[in-house]
N, C-alpha and C positions, 0 to 999 in steps of 0.2 A: 122671291124664291124661298121655298121653305126647306128647313132642314131637320132631319130625325135625332134626336140625341136621348139619351138614358139619363133621368134625373133620380136621385137619390136624396132622401131625406132623414136626417138624424136628429134626435132628440124631441125638444118641442115641435119643430118643424114636422116630424113625422106624426105625431098627435092631432096638429092642425091639420094636416093633408088628408090623414085617415088610410095614408099608405106609406110603404116604405121605400117604394119605387115605382118609376113609370116612365113609359117611352112616351116622347112627345114631339108632335110635329109643329113646328113654329115658324113664323116669319119674323121673329126677333132678329137684329142684326148683331146683338153682342148678349153678354152675359146678366147685364143689368137689365136688359129689355126683356128676357126670357125670365128673370127673377119676378119682375113687375107683373108679367103675363100669368104667372103660376101664383103669385102671390093674390092678385084678384080672382083668380079660379077657386083657390083653397082657403082664401082669408089667413094666410100665413101669420101675418101681424107684426113680424120684424121689421125695421126699418134696415135697408141695406149696410148703412154705416156699421151695424152692430155684429154683421154676420161675415164670415169669411166664403169664398168660393174656390173650388178647385175643380180643375178639367183634367180627367186622365191622371189621376193620382198626384197631379203638381198642383200647388196654390195658383192663382191666375188674379189677373185685375178684372175689375167689373166692366171695362171697356173692349176686353178681348173679345174676338170675333167667334161666332159659334162655328162648329165644324161638324159636319155630318158624322153621326157614329160614335161621336164622342159620349163619355160619361161625366156627367156635372153633379157636382155634390156642392150642396148649402149646409153650411155648417153654423150653427149657433152658437153663443157664448154658453160654456160649459160652469155651471157651479159645483163647488166639490166641499167637501168638508173636511 
């Protein structure tokens, strides 16, 4: 069974994906699976251990199941000066 989610990309992930957001239809069962799928598609390049993930405005665990209609955000480390 697949679900549709909206994915937002920030910072270097946005540059790698070549877009800021997309609607995805996925059969991934959890956030980790979704990231692996999108990383393979777009060559995102960040290991999951270095990223944070949020769903509908709240940080989430990678093992959290996907829910149809959710907004998923992958957040890379941010460098500052």
